[in-house]
PyMOL commands that place a pseudoatom at each C-alpha (Angstrom):
pseudoatom trace, name=CA, resn=VAL, resi=1, chain=A, elem=C, hetatm=0, pos=[121.876, 119.583, 84.872]
pseudoatom trace, name=CA, resn=SER, resi=2, chain=A, elem=C, hetatm=0, pos=[121.443, 116.843, 82.318]
pseudoatom trace, name=CA, resn=THR, resi=3, chain=A, elem=C, hetatm=0, pos=[119.547, 113.662, 83.062]
pseudoatom trace, name=CA, resn=GLU, resi=4, chain=A, elem=C, hetatm=0, pos=[118.437, 110.770, 80.918]
pseudoatom trace, name=CA, resn=ILE, resi=5, chain=A, elem=C, hetatm=0, pos=[116.146, 108.031, 82.153]
pseudoatom trace, name=CA, resn=ASN, resi=6, chain=A, elem=C, hetatm=0, pos=[115.689, 105.243, 79.633]
pseudoatom trace, name=CA, resn=HIS, resi=7, chain=A, elem=C, hetatm=0, pos=[113.850, 102.159, 80.893]
pseudoatom trace, name=CA, resn=HIS, resi=8, chain=A, elem=C, hetatm=0, pos=[115.686, 102.161, 84.224]
pseudoatom trace, name=CA, resn=LYS, resi=9, chain=A, elem=C, hetatm=0, pos=[119.059, 102.600, 82.471]
pseudoatom trace, name=CA, resn=ILE, resi=10, chain=A, elem=C, hetatm=0, pos=[119.661, 105.870, 84.235]
pseudoatom trace, name=CA, resn=HIS, resi=11, chain=A, elem=C, hetatm=0, pos=[122.628, 108.057, 83.374]
pseudoatom trace, name=CA, resn=LEU, resi=12, chain=A, elem=C, hetatm=0, pos=[123.468, 111.143, 85.421]
pseudoatom trace, name=CA, resn=SER, resi=13, chain=A, elem=C, hetatm=0, pos=[125.649, 113.951, 84.130]
pseudoatom trace, name=CA, resn=TRP, resi=14, chain=A, elem=C, hetatm=0, pos=[125.793, 116.969, 86.430]
pseudoatom trace, name=CA, resn=ASN, resi=15, chain=A, elem=C, hetatm=0, pos=[127.622, 120.232, 85.922]
pseudoatom trace, name=CA, resn=LEU, resi=16, chain=A, elem=C, hetatm=0, pos=[130.001, 120.124, 88.880]
pseudoatom trace, name=CA, resn=GLN, resi=17, chain=A, elem=C, hetatm=0, pos=[129.542, 123.864, 89.472]
pseudoatom trace, name=CA, resn=PHE, resi=18, chain=A, elem=C, hetatm=0, pos=[125.838, 123.334, 90.097]
pseudoatom trace, name=CA, resn=LEU, resi=19, chain=A, elem=C, hetatm=0, pos=[124.269, 120.932, 92.569]
pseudoatom trace, name=CA, resn=PRO, resi=20, chain=A, elem=C, hetatm=0, pos=[120.580, 120.033, 92.101]
pseudoatom trace, name=CA, resn=THR, resi=21, chain=A, elem=C, hetatm=0, pos=[118.133, 121.050, 94.807]
pseudoatom trace, name=CA, resn=HIS, resi=22, chain=A, elem=C, hetatm=0, pos=[115.263, 118.875, 93.559]
pseudoatom trace, name=CA, resn=VAL, resi=23, chain=A, elem=C, hetatm=0, pos=[115.299, 115.599, 91.590]
pseudoatom trace, name=CA, resn=LEU, resi=24, chain=A, elem=C, hetatm=0, pos=[112.298, 113.659, 90.286]
pseudoatom trace, name=CA, resn=PHE, resi=25, chain=A, elem=C, hetatm=0, pos=[112.526, 110.034, 89.166]
pseudoatom trace, name=CA, resn=ASP, resi=26, chain=A, elem=C, hetatm=0, pos=[109.612, 108.427, 87.334]
pseudoatom trace, name=CA, resn=LEU, resi=27, chain=A, elem=C, hetatm=0, pos=[110.301, 104.679, 87.285]
pseudoatom trace, name=CA, resn=GLY, resi=28, chain=A, elem=C, hetatm=0, pos=[107.436, 103.903, 84.934]
pseudoatom trace, name=CA, resn=VAL, resi=29, chain=A, elem=C, hetatm=0, pos=[107.951, 102.558, 81.438]
pseudoatom trace, name=CA, resn=SER, resi=30, chain=A, elem=C, hetatm=0, pos=[106.058, 103.493, 78.300]
pseudoatom trace, name=CA, resn=SER, resi=31, chain=A, elem=C, hetatm=0, pos=[103.347, 100.860, 77.875]
pseudoatom trace, name=CA, resn=TYR, resi=32, chain=A, elem=C, hetatm=0, pos=[102.862, 101.867, 74.242]
pseudoatom trace, name=CA, resn=GLN, resi=33, chain=A, elem=C, hetatm=0, pos=[106.561, 101.496, 73.384]
pseudoatom trace, name=CA, resn=ILE, resi=34, chain=A, elem=C, hetatm=0, pos=[106.764, 98.136, 75.172]
pseudoatom trace, name=CA, resn=ASP, resi=35, chain=A, elem=C, hetatm=0, pos=[103.627, 96.825, 73.462]
pseudoatom trace, name=CA, resn=GLN, resi=36, chain=A, elem=C, hetatm=0, pos=[104.951, 97.892, 70.057]
pseudoatom trace, name=CA, resn=SER, resi=37, chain=A, elem=C, hetatm=0, pos=[108.500, 96.621, 70.557]
pseudoatom trace, name=CA, resn=TYR, resi=38, chain=A, elem=C, hetatm=0, pos=[107.824, 93.041, 69.379]
pseudoatom trace, name=CA, resn=ARG, resi=39, chain=A, elem=C, hetatm=0, pos=[110.411, 91.814, 71.884]
pseudoatom trace, name=CA, resn=GLY, resi=40, chain=A, elem=C, hetatm=0, pos=[108.080, 89.710, 73.995]
pseudoatom trace, name=CA, resn=PHE, resi=41, chain=A, elem=C, hetatm=0, pos=[107.139, 92.194, 76.705]
pseudoatom trace, name=CA, resn=THR, resi=42, chain=A, elem=C, hetatm=0, pos=[103.433, 91.557, 76.176]
pseudoatom trace, name=CA, resn=PHE, resi=43, chain=A, elem=C, hetatm=0, pos=[101.528, 88.293, 76.673]
pseudoatom trace, name=CA, resn=GLN, resi=44, chain=A, elem=C, hetatm=0, pos=[98.831, 89.410, 74.264]
pseudoatom trace, name=CA, resn=ARG, resi=45, chain=A, elem=C, hetatm=0, pos=[100.756, 88.312, 71.149]
pseudoatom trace, name=CA, resn=ASP, resi=46, chain=A, elem=C, hetatm=0, pos=[103.079, 85.502, 70.146]
pseudoatom trace, name=CA, resn=GLU, resi=47, chain=A, elem=C, hetatm=0, pos=[106.517, 87.122, 70.046]
pseudoatom trace, name=CA, resn=PRO, resi=48, chain=A, elem=C, hetatm=0, pos=[110.141, 86.083, 70.672]
pseudoatom trace, name=CA, resn=LEU, resi=49, chain=A, elem=C, hetatm=0, pos=[110.983, 85.854, 74.373]
pseudoatom trace, name=CA, resn=ASP, resi=50, chain=A, elem=C, hetatm=0, pos=[113.521, 88.657, 74.319]
pseudoatom trace, name=CA, resn=MET, resi=51, chain=A, elem=C, hetatm=0, pos=[112.499, 91.437, 76.772]
pseudoatom trace, name=CA, resn=ARG, resi=52, chain=A, elem=C, hetatm=0, pos=[115.790, 93.357, 76.473]
pseudoatom trace, name=CA, resn=MET, resi=53, chain=A, elem=C, hetatm=0, pos=[115.527, 97.122, 76.767]
pseudoatom trace, name=CA, resn=ASN, resi=54, chain=A, elem=C, hetatm=0, pos=[119.024, 97.323, 75.321]
pseudoatom trace, name=CA, resn=PRO, resi=55, chain=A, elem=C, hetatm=0, pos=[119.295, 95.039, 72.278]
pseudoatom trace, name=CA, resn=ASN, resi=56, chain=A, elem=C, hetatm=0, pos=[123.074, 94.978, 72.658]
pseudoatom trace, name=CA, resn=GLN, resi=57, chain=A, elem=C, hetatm=0, pos=[123.021, 93.030, 75.893]
pseudoatom trace, name=CA, resn=THR, resi=58, chain=A, elem=C, hetatm=0, pos=[123.410, 89.257, 75.719]
pseudoatom trace, name=CA, resn=THR, resi=59, chain=A, elem=C, hetatm=0, pos=[120.857, 87.785, 78.167]
pseudoatom trace, name=CA, resn=LEU, resi=60, chain=A, elem=C, hetatm=0, pos=[117.347, 87.249, 76.814]
pseudoatom trace, name=CA, resn=ALA, resi=61, chain=A, elem=C, hetatm=0, pos=[114.158, 86.297, 78.628]
pseudoatom trace, name=CA, resn=LYS, resi=62, chain=A, elem=C, hetatm=0, pos=[114.254, 82.806, 77.123]
pseudoatom trace, name=CA, resn=ASP, resi=63, chain=A, elem=C, hetatm=0, pos=[117.754, 82.346, 78.561]
pseudoatom trace, name=CA, resn=ILE, resi=64, chain=A, elem=C, hetatm=0, pos=[116.400, 83.002, 82.052]
pseudoatom trace, name=CA, resn=LEU, resi=65, chain=A, elem=C, hetatm=0, pos=[113.616, 80.441, 81.619]
pseudoatom trace, name=CA, resn=ASN, resi=66, chain=A, elem=C, hetatm=0, pos=[115.797, 77.822, 79.940]
pseudoatom trace, name=CA, resn=ASN, resi=67, chain=A, elem=C, hetatm=0, pos=[118.853, 78.017, 82.203]
pseudoatom trace, name=CA, resn=GLN, resi=68, chain=A, elem=C, hetatm=0, pos=[118.042, 79.366, 85.689]
pseudoatom trace, name=CA, resn=SER, resi=69, chain=A, elem=C, hetatm=0, pos=[117.824, 76.898, 88.585]
pseudoatom trace, name=CA, resn=LYS, resi=70, chain=A, elem=C, hetatm=0, pos=[114.574, 76.165, 90.386]
pseudoatom trace, name=CA, resn=GLU, resi=71, chain=A, elem=C, hetatm=0, pos=[115.711, 78.207, 93.388]
pseudoatom trace, name=CA, resn=ALA, resi=72, chain=A, elem=C, hetatm=0, pos=[116.639, 81.185, 91.205]
pseudoatom trace, name=CA, resn=LEU, resi=73, chain=A, elem=C, hetatm=0, pos=[113.270, 81.117, 89.400]
pseudoatom trace, name=CA, resn=LEU, resi=74, chain=A, elem=C, hetatm=0, pos=[111.338, 80.911, 92.689]
pseudoatom trace, name=CA, resn=LYS, resi=75, chain=A, elem=C, hetatm=0, pos=[113.331, 83.845, 94.068]
pseudoatom trace, name=CA, resn=MET, resi=76, chain=A, elem=C, hetatm=0, pos=[112.777, 85.876, 90.896]
pseudoatom trace, name=CA, resn=PHE, resi=77, chain=A, elem=C, hetatm=0, pos=[109.010, 85.431, 90.893]
pseudoatom trace, name=CA, resn=LYS, resi=78, chain=A, elem=C, hetatm=0, pos=[108.757, 86.210, 94.607]
pseudoatom trace, name=CA, resn=GLU, resi=79, chain=A, elem=C, hetatm=0, pos=[111.060, 89.235, 94.758]
pseudoatom trace, name=CA, resn=GLU, resi=80, chain=A, elem=C, hetatm=0, pos=[110.608, 90.794, 91.333]
pseudoatom trace, name=CA, resn=GLY, resi=81, chain=A, elem=C, hetatm=0, pos=[107.007, 89.786, 90.584]
pseudoatom trace, name=CA, resn=ASP, resi=82, chain=A, elem=C, hetatm=0, pos=[105.593, 89.734, 94.114]
pseudoatom trace, name=CA, resn=ILE, resi=83, chain=A, elem=C, hetatm=0, pos=[104.142, 86.268, 93.412]
pseudoatom trace, name=CA, resn=ARG, resi=84, chain=A, elem=C, hetatm=0, pos=[103.669, 84.296, 96.617]
pseudoatom trace, name=CA, resn=PHE, resi=85, chain=A, elem=C, hetatm=0, pos=[102.857, 80.838, 95.235]
pseudoatom trace, name=CA, resn=SER, resi=86, chain=A, elem=C, hetatm=0, pos=[104.907, 80.076, 92.133]
pseudoatom trace, name=CA, resn=GLU, resi=87, chain=A, elem=C, hetatm=0, pos=[106.095, 76.562, 92.949]
pseudoatom trace, name=CA, resn=LYS, resi=88, chain=A, elem=C, hetatm=0, pos=[103.725, 74.828, 90.523]
pseudoatom trace, name=CA, resn=LEU, resi=89, chain=A, elem=C, hetatm=0, pos=[104.581, 77.285, 87.728]
pseudoatom trace, name=CA, resn=VAL, resi=90, chain=A, elem=C, hetatm=0, pos=[108.318, 76.739, 88.238]
pseudoatom trace, name=CA, resn=ASP, resi=91, chain=A, elem=C, hetatm=0, pos=[107.900, 72.955, 88.192]
pseudoatom trace, name=CA, resn=ILE, resi=92, chain=A, elem=C, hetatm=0, pos=[105.991, 73.233, 84.906]
pseudoatom trace, name=CA, resn=ILE, resi=93, chain=A, elem=C, hetatm=0, pos=[108.703, 75.495, 83.472]
pseudoatom trace, name=CA, resn=LEU, resi=94, chain=A, elem=C, hetatm=0, pos=[111.406, 72.961, 84.403]
pseudoatom trace, name=CA, resn=THR, resi=95, chain=A, elem=C, hetatm=0, pos=[109.461, 70.106, 82.820]
pseudoatom trace, name=CA, resn=GLN, resi=96, chain=A, elem=C, hetatm=0, pos=[108.650, 72.139, 79.701]
pseudoatom trace, name=CA, resn=ARG, resi=97, chain=A, elem=C, hetatm=0, pos=[112.217, 73.210, 78.974]
pseudoatom trace, name=CA, resn=ASP, resi=98, chain=A, elem=C, hetatm=0, pos=[113.481, 69.613, 79.202]
pseudoatom trace, name=CA, resn=THR, resi=99, chain=A, elem=C, hetatm=0, pos=[111.306, 68.635, 76.240]
pseudoatom trace, name=CA, resn=GLN, resi=100, chain=A, elem=C, hetatm=0, pos=[111.042, 71.908, 74.334]
pseudoatom trace, name=CA, resn=PRO, resi=101, chain=A, elem=C, hetatm=0, pos=[113.125, 74.977, 75.249]
pseudoatom trace, name=CA, resn=PHE, resi=102, chain=A, elem=C, hetatm=0, pos=[111.266, 78.264, 75.623]
pseudoatom trace, name=CA, resn=SER, resi=103, chain=A, elem=C, hetatm=0, pos=[111.237, 80.426, 72.512]
pseudoatom trace, name=CA, resn=THR, resi=104, chain=A, elem=C, hetatm=0, pos=[108.090, 82.585, 72.358]
pseudoatom trace, name=CA, resn=THR, resi=105, chain=A, elem=C, hetatm=0, pos=[105.714, 84.363, 74.705]
pseudoatom trace, name=CA, resn=MET, resi=106, chain=A, elem=C, hetatm=0, pos=[102.993, 81.793, 74.057]
pseudoatom trace, name=CA, resn=ASP, resi=107, chain=A, elem=C, hetatm=0, pos=[105.318, 79.064, 75.360]
pseudoatom trace, name=CA, resn=LEU, resi=108, chain=A, elem=C, hetatm=0, pos=[105.349, 80.934, 78.664]
pseudoatom trace, name=CA, resn=VAL, resi=109, chain=A, elem=C, hetatm=0, pos=[101.636, 81.776, 78.635]
pseudoatom trace, name=CA, resn=SER, resi=110, chain=A, elem=C, hetatm=0, pos=[100.758, 78.095, 78.250]
pseudoatom trace, name=CA, resn=CYS, resi=111, chain=A, elem=C, hetatm=0, pos=[102.782, 77.351, 81.386]
pseudoatom trace, name=CA, resn=ILE, resi=112, chain=A, elem=C, hetatm=0, pos=[101.048, 80.144, 83.300]
pseudoatom trace, name=CA, resn=LYS, resi=113, chain=A, elem=C, hetatm=0, pos=[97.649, 78.713, 82.373]
pseudoatom trace, name=CA, resn=ARG, resi=114, chain=A, elem=C, hetatm=0, pos=[98.633, 75.378, 83.921]
pseudoatom trace, name=CA, resn=GLY, resi=115, chain=A, elem=C, hetatm=0, pos=[100.545, 76.880, 86.833]
pseudoatom trace, name=CA, resn=PHE, resi=116, chain=A, elem=C, hetatm=0, pos=[97.771, 78.870, 88.482]
pseudoatom trace, name=CA, resn=PHE, resi=117, chain=A, elem=C, hetatm=0, pos=[94.097, 78.375, 89.219]
pseudoatom trace, name=CA, resn=VAL, resi=118, chain=A, elem=C, hetatm=0, pos=[92.208, 81.503, 88.253]
pseudoatom trace, name=CA, resn=LYS, resi=119, chain=A, elem=C, hetatm=0, pos=[88.474, 82.160, 88.279]
pseudoatom trace, name=CA, resn=SER, resi=120, chain=A, elem=C, hetatm=0, pos=[88.273, 84.978, 85.779]
pseudoatom trace, name=CA, resn=ARG, resi=121, chain=A, elem=C, hetatm=0, pos=[89.957, 86.655, 82.821]
pseudoatom trace, name=CA, resn=PRO, resi=122, chain=A, elem=C, hetatm=0, pos=[91.038, 89.677, 84.945]
pseudoatom trace, name=CA, resn=GLN, resi=123, chain=A, elem=C, hetatm=0, pos=[92.766, 87.307, 87.411]
pseudoatom trace, name=CA, resn=PHE, resi=124, chain=A, elem=C, hetatm=0, pos=[94.581, 85.589, 84.563]
pseudoatom trace, name=CA, resn=ILE, resi=125, chain=A, elem=C, hetatm=0, pos=[95.733, 88.937, 83.141]
pseudoatom trace, name=CA, resn=ALA, resi=126, chain=A, elem=C, hetatm=0, pos=[96.942, 90.007, 86.601]
pseudoatom trace, name=CA, resn=ILE, resi=127, chain=A, elem=C, hetatm=0, pos=[99.081, 86.893, 87.098]
pseudoatom trace, name=CA, resn=CYS, resi=128, chain=A, elem=C, hetatm=0, pos=[100.466, 87.080, 83.543]
pseudoatom trace, name=CA, resn=THR, resi=129, chain=A, elem=C, hetatm=0, pos=[101.425, 90.687, 84.188]
pseudoatom trace, name=CA, resn=LYS, resi=130, chain=A, elem=C, hetatm=0, pos=[103.334, 89.724, 87.338]
pseudoatom trace, name=CA, resn=VAL, resi=131, chain=A, elem=C, hetatm=0, pos=[105.150, 86.818, 85.710]
pseudoatom trace, name=CA, resn=PHE, resi=132, chain=A, elem=C, hetatm=0, pos=[106.218, 88.844, 82.675]
pseudoatom trace, name=CA, resn=GLN, resi=133, chain=A, elem=C, hetatm=0, pos=[107.199, 91.755, 84.930]
pseudoatom trace, name=CA, resn=ALA, resi=134, chain=A, elem=C, hetatm=0, pos=[109.450, 89.563, 87.075]
pseudoatom trace, name=CA, resn=ILE, resi=135, chain=A, elem=C, hetatm=0, pos=[111.294, 88.262, 84.018]
pseudoatom trace, name=CA, resn=ARG, resi=136, chain=A, elem=C, hetatm=0, pos=[111.628, 91.725, 82.433]
pseudoatom trace, name=CA, resn=VAL, resi=137, chain=A, elem=C, hetatm=0, pos=[113.048, 93.206, 85.649]
pseudoatom trace, name=CA, resn=THR, resi=138, chain=A, elem=C, hetatm=0, pos=[115.591, 90.388, 85.880]
pseudoatom trace, name=CA, resn=VAL, resi=139, chain=A, elem=C, hetatm=0, pos=[116.643, 90.533, 82.219]
pseudoatom trace, name=CA, resn=ASN, resi=140, chain=A, elem=C, hetatm=0, pos=[117.293, 94.280, 82.423]
pseudoatom trace, name=CA, resn=ASN, resi=141, chain=A, elem=C, hetatm=0, pos=[118.718, 94.379, 85.992]
pseudoatom trace, name=CA, resn=GLU, resi=142, chain=A, elem=C, hetatm=0, pos=[116.200, 97.089, 86.781]
pseudoatom trace, name=CA, resn=MET, resi=143, chain=A, elem=C, hetatm=0, pos=[116.549, 96.800, 90.547]
pseudoatom trace, name=CA, resn=GLY, resi=144, chain=A, elem=C, hetatm=0, pos=[120.335, 96.972, 90.318]
pseudoatom trace, name=CA, resn=GLU, resi=145, chain=A, elem=C, hetatm=0, pos=[120.045, 100.147, 88.234]
pseudoatom trace, name=CA, resn=LEU, resi=146, chain=A, elem=C, hetatm=0, pos=[117.651, 101.654, 90.788]
pseudoatom trace, name=CA, resn=ARG, resi=147, chain=A, elem=C, hetatm=0, pos=[119.958, 100.883, 93.742]
pseudoatom trace, name=CA, resn=THR, resi=148, chain=A, elem=C, hetatm=0, pos=[122.947, 102.364, 91.907]
pseudoatom trace, name=CA, resn=THR, resi=149, chain=A, elem=C, hetatm=0, pos=[121.007, 105.529, 91.085]
pseudoatom trace, name=CA, resn=LEU, resi=150, chain=A, elem=C, hetatm=0, pos=[119.687, 106.007, 94.611]
pseudoatom trace, name=CA, resn=ALA, resi=151, chain=A, elem=C, hetatm=0, pos=[123.215, 105.567, 96.009]
pseudoatom trace, name=CA, resn=ALA, resi=152, chain=A, elem=C, hetatm=0, pos=[124.462, 108.275, 93.636]
pseudoatom trace, name=CA, resn=MET, resi=153, chain=A, elem=C, hetatm=0, pos=[121.948, 110.718, 95.136]
pseudoatom trace, name=CA, resn=LEU, resi=154, chain=A, elem=C, hetatm=0, pos=[123.774, 110.655, 98.490]
pseudoatom trace, name=CA, resn=ALA, resi=155, chain=A, elem=C, hetatm=0, pos=[126.371, 112.979, 96.943]
pseudoatom trace, name=CA, resn=TYR, resi=156, chain=A, elem=C, hetatm=0, pos=[123.821, 115.806, 96.734]
pseudoatom trace, name=CA, resn=ARG, resi=157, chain=A, elem=C, hetatm=0, pos=[123.378, 116.765, 100.371]
pseudoatom trace, name=CA, resn=GLY, resi=158, chain=A, elem=C, hetatm=0, pos=[120.343, 118.921, 101.008]
pseudoatom trace, name=CA, resn=ALA, resi=159, chain=A, elem=C, hetatm=0, pos=[118.597, 117.909, 97.773]
pseudoatom trace, name=CA, resn=THR, resi=160, chain=A, elem=C, hetatm=0, pos=[114.942, 116.837, 97.826]
pseudoatom trace, name=CA, resn=ILE, resi=161, chain=A, elem=C, hetatm=0, pos=[114.370, 113.592, 95.957]
pseudoatom trace, name=CA, resn=ALA, resi=162, chain=A, elem=C, hetatm=0, pos=[110.950, 112.461, 94.694]
pseudoatom trace, name=CA, resn=VAL, resi=163, chain=A, elem=C, hetatm=0, pos=[110.529, 108.956, 93.282]
pseudoatom trace, name=CA, resn=ILE, resi=164, chain=A, elem=C, hetatm=0, pos=[107.413, 107.592, 91.584]
pseudoatom trace, name=CA, resn=SER, resi=165, chain=A, elem=C, hetatm=0, pos=[107.381, 103.784, 91.619]
pseudoatom trace, name=CA, resn=PHE, resi=166, chain=A, elem=C, hetatm=0, pos=[104.902, 101.349, 90.111]
pseudoatom trace, name=CA, resn=GLN, resi=167, chain=A, elem=C, hetatm=0, pos=[106.023, 97.992, 91.475]
pseudoatom trace, name=CA, resn=PRO, resi=168, chain=A, elem=C, hetatm=0, pos=[106.108, 96.675, 95.080]
pseudoatom trace, name=CA, resn=ASN, resi=169, chain=A, elem=C, hetatm=0, pos=[109.785, 95.702, 94.771]
pseudoatom trace, name=CA, resn=GLU, resi=170, chain=A, elem=C, hetatm=0, pos=[110.682, 99.241, 93.662]
pseudoatom trace, name=CA, resn=ASP, resi=171, chain=A, elem=C, hetatm=0, pos=[108.800, 100.823, 96.568]
pseudoatom trace, name=CA, resn=ARG, resi=172, chain=A, elem=C, hetatm=0, pos=[110.423, 98.434, 99.061]
pseudoatom trace, name=CA, resn=CYS, resi=173, chain=A, elem=C, hetatm=0, pos=[113.851, 99.319, 97.682]
pseudoatom trace, name=CA, resn=ILE, resi=174, chain=A, elem=C, hetatm=0, pos=[113.231, 103.061, 98.070]
pseudoatom trace, name=CA, resn=LYS, resi=175, chain=A, elem=C, hetatm=0, pos=[111.806, 102.633, 101.586]
pseudoatom trace, name=CA, resn=GLN, resi=176, chain=A, elem=C, hetatm=0, pos=[114.792, 100.537, 102.674]
pseudoatom trace, name=CA, resn=PHE, resi=177, chain=A, elem=C, hetatm=0, pos=[117.228, 103.037, 101.124]
pseudoatom trace, name=CA, resn=VAL, resi=178, chain=A, elem=C, hetatm=0, pos=[115.712, 105.942, 103.066]
pseudoatom trace, name=CA, resn=LYS, resi=179, chain=A, elem=C, hetatm=0, pos=[115.775, 103.965, 106.328]
pseudoatom trace, name=CA, resn=ALA, resi=180, chain=A, elem=C, hetatm=0, pos=[119.291, 102.559, 105.870]
pseudoatom trace, name=CA, resn=ASN, resi=181, chain=A, elem=C, hetatm=0, pos=[120.749, 106.012, 105.217]
pseudoatom trace, name=CA, resn=GLN, resi=182, chain=A, elem=C, hetatm=0, pos=[118.623, 107.759, 107.874]
pseudoatom trace, name=CA, resn=LEU, resi=183, chain=A, elem=C, hetatm=0, pos=[117.297, 110.287, 105.387]
pseudoatom trace, name=CA, resn=THR, resi=184, chain=A, elem=C, hetatm=0, pos=[114.606, 112.821, 106.212]
pseudoatom trace, name=CA, resn=LYS, resi=185, chain=A, elem=C, hetatm=0, pos=[111.157, 111.784, 105.031]
pseudoatom trace, name=CA, resn=ILE, resi=186, chain=A, elem=C, hetatm=0, pos=[109.086, 114.577, 103.474]
pseudoatom trace, name=CA, resn=THR, resi=187, chain=A, elem=C, hetatm=0, pos=[106.171, 112.162, 103.129]
pseudoatom trace, name=CA, resn=LYS, resi=188, chain=A, elem=C, hetatm=0, pos=[105.818, 109.737, 106.044]
pseudoatom trace, name=CA, resn=LYS, resi=189, chain=A, elem=C, hetatm=0, pos=[103.797, 107.411, 103.832]
pseudoatom trace, name=CA, resn=PRO, resi=190, chain=A, elem=C, hetatm=0, pos=[103.820, 107.150, 100.033]
pseudoatom trace, name=CA, resn=LEU, resi=191, chain=A, elem=C, hetatm=0, pos=[101.319, 109.324, 98.226]
pseudoatom trace, name=CA, resn=GLN, resi=192, chain=A, elem=C, hetatm=0, pos=[98.846, 107.516, 95.957]
pseudoatom trace, name=CA, resn=SER, resi=193, chain=A, elem=C, hetatm=0, pos=[96.167, 108.468, 93.477]
pseudoatom trace, name=CA, resn=THR, resi=194, chain=A, elem=C, hetatm=0, pos=[92.593, 108.852, 94.650]
pseudoatom trace, name=CA, resn=TYR, resi=195, chain=A, elem=C, hetatm=0, pos=[89.825, 106.496, 93.603]
pseudoatom trace, name=CA, resn=ALA, resi=196, chain=A, elem=C, hetatm=0, pos=[88.495, 109.068, 91.153]
pseudoatom trace, name=CA, resn=GLU, resi=197, chain=A, elem=C, hetatm=0, pos=[91.940, 109.549, 89.597]
pseudoatom trace, name=CA, resn=CYS, resi=198, chain=A, elem=C, hetatm=0, pos=[92.403, 105.805, 89.200]
pseudoatom trace, name=CA, resn=LYS, resi=199, chain=A, elem=C, hetatm=0, pos=[89.054, 105.496, 87.448]
pseudoatom trace, name=CA, resn=LYS, resi=200, chain=A, elem=C, hetatm=0, pos=[90.211, 108.046, 84.891]
pseudoatom trace, name=CA, resn=ASN, resi=201, chain=A, elem=C, hetatm=0, pos=[93.581, 106.336, 84.480]
pseudoatom trace, name=CA, resn=PRO, resi=202, chain=A, elem=C, hetatm=0, pos=[93.667, 102.750, 85.849]
pseudoatom trace, name=CA, resn=ARG, resi=203, chain=A, elem=C, hetatm=0, pos=[97.443, 102.572, 85.410]
pseudoatom trace, name=CA, resn=GLU, resi=204, chain=A, elem=C, hetatm=0, pos=[97.821, 105.051, 88.258]
pseudoatom trace, name=CA, resn=LYS, resi=205, chain=A, elem=C, hetatm=0, pos=[96.500, 102.482, 90.725]
pseudoatom trace, name=CA, resn=SER, resi=206, chain=A, elem=C, hetatm=0, pos=[99.905, 100.999, 91.577]
pseudoatom trace, name=CA, resn=ALA, resi=207, chain=A, elem=C, hetatm=0, pos=[101.831, 104.302, 91.539]
pseudoatom trace, name=CA, resn=LYS, resi=208, chain=A, elem=C, hetatm=0, pos=[103.439, 105.451, 94.786]
pseudoatom trace, name=CA, resn=LEU, resi=209, chain=A, elem=C, hetatm=0, pos=[105.273, 108.716, 95.347]
pseudoatom trace, name=CA, resn=ARG, resi=210, chain=A, elem=C, hetatm=0, pos=[107.898, 108.957, 98.103]
pseudoatom trace, name=CA, resn=ILE, resi=211, chain=A, elem=C, hetatm=0, pos=[109.709, 112.222, 98.810]
pseudoatom trace, name=CA, resn=PHE, resi=212, chain=A, elem=C, hetatm=0, pos=[112.779, 112.516, 101.002]
pseudoatom trace, name=CA, resn=GLN, resi=213, chain=A, elem=C, hetatm=0, pos=[115.716, 114.798, 101.617]
pseudoatom trace, name=CA, resn=VAL, resi=214, chain=A, elem=C, hetatm=0, pos=[119.336, 113.723, 101.364]
for i in range(1, 214): cmd.bond("trace and resi %d" % i, "trace and resi %d" % (i + 1))
show_as sticks, trace
zoom trace
């Protein structure tokens, strides 16, 4: 069995004489690689608004912000970033791009500062993370890749599939996939790290593990 998972661009190549009995998907991305990419994934530095995992693809993050309709932007922030109240941010984005098209991460950060009322630095970081996440997921069609990969697993009857997700939209997708295909749940609820584990590694806090059988 040969598998390659590269930033949600998942390619499966199985030896047809051997069917897998267990498959593990880790949907996380390398924070270090993203932070060092200089493609605008981080809001901590002023970088080009690119966000492409694959530099050969044509759509960039700035294209999303400069060209998408108000309805599309609202939907993106709600579904891909799990942001409930993004109307003010979207209105600011629409006004901003009419006078000066988006080019760098700081262009977006300035809009976020005006688009949300936050009481602390941690709150500001949290909302920036969600906004940047929503755009990155859209640019790279990460949810489409996940749905395609899950559908491919239906060919391996009897296999046990474990998926570690880090975003609410990913977990919802997996949950809906299991329900829609009436698959057997090995874990009735997703498994999550304990408080002590999260203190050692805060990035585990959002991780959820679902296990099911095809």
